[in-house]
N, C-alpha and C positions, 0 to 999 in steps of 0.2 A: 676525035674531039673527045674532052673528058666530060665525066657524068657530073652536073650539077650538084653541090653541096647540099647537104640538107638544112645547112644553115645559111644558104645564100640569102643576101638581104637583110640579115639580121645584125644588129650590134652585138657587140661582146657581152653585154647584159642581157640581151634577150638570149643569146646562145646558152650562156650560164643557167639562166632560168629553166628553159625548155628542157635541157639536160639534168636538171636538179643539182647542179653542181655550185650553185651561187652560195650556199651557205659555207661549203668547203672553201670557196674562193674568197669569200669576205675573212674568214677566219685566217687563212694564209696571208691575206694582205695585212690584215690588223697585227699580225706577228712578224710581217716583213719576212715572210718565208718564201723568198725569190724563187727558189728551185720549185717548190710546190706550185707557186702560181704559174710558172712556165709549164710545168706538167699539166696542169688543168687546162691552160690556154690551148695548148697543143691537142688535148683531147677534143675541144670544140673546133678545131680546124682554124685558129687563128693564124694568118700567114706568117706574121713575124711576131711569135711568142715573147721572145726576148725582149725585143724594143716594146712591146706593149706592156710587160711586167715592169721594165726599168721606168717607163713613163709613169705608170700609176704609182710607183715607188719613188718618183722624184730624181730618179738616177739620170744625171747628165748623158748624153750621147758618148758613146765610147770610140 
């Protein structure tokens, strides 16, 4: 069995906040830097970082 994530039970915003990445993520989202958003979401163990970034940016499912 795998070890539980340090982010278990946290929302994306909570994960970004506790890892001190929220400002970087907000900046990436404001500038619509999808690549940077995916990188940051991956850093905080978001299971489907691509789909999450696309949803935040309003990009339809591919």
